[in-house]
C-alpha positions, 0 to 999 in steps of 0.5 A: 560098660560104667558101672555108677554107684545105682549099679553097685548099690543095685547090687548090694540091695539084690545081694542082701535081698537074695537071703530069705531070712534078710527078705523076712526082716525086710517083710516085717519092717515093712509092718513097723518098726522092730528091736533086733531081739524081737526080730530075732523072736522067730528064728533059731539064730543069736541076736548076733546073727540077726544083728548080722543080716540087719548089717547087711541090709543097712549097709545097702540102705533098705534098714536103719536103725534109731535111738529109743531111750535104751534100744536102737529100734530097725525101721525099714527104709522104703525109698532105697527100694524105689531103685531096685523097682524102677530097674525091675519095672524097666526090665519088664517094659523092655522084655514085654516089649520084646516078646510083642515085637516076636508075637508079631513076628511069628504072626507075621511067619505063619500067615506067610505060611498060609498064603 
């Protein structure tokens, strides 16, 4: 099996999203840009700890930081989620087809028992 850059990016993205705090940060950034201080407000953790979470999200491409005067607002990069969404949709399609084939097979077996 060949591991591609896309596979590595998906691995990093799913690993980043495995953490609830990072999922919360992504959800918050879905509402619009925010500073680290604003993102840290709901948590009982240091700005440095929140910044580390943001760094993980940046490395996998989900978040970027801009410059606005003296602040560096964070923003969600929704395009990065497309790879994950695409993978999930393809997996769902494959498993739906497998379940349909299983249903068909089980129906044939039941019909055979009835005859």
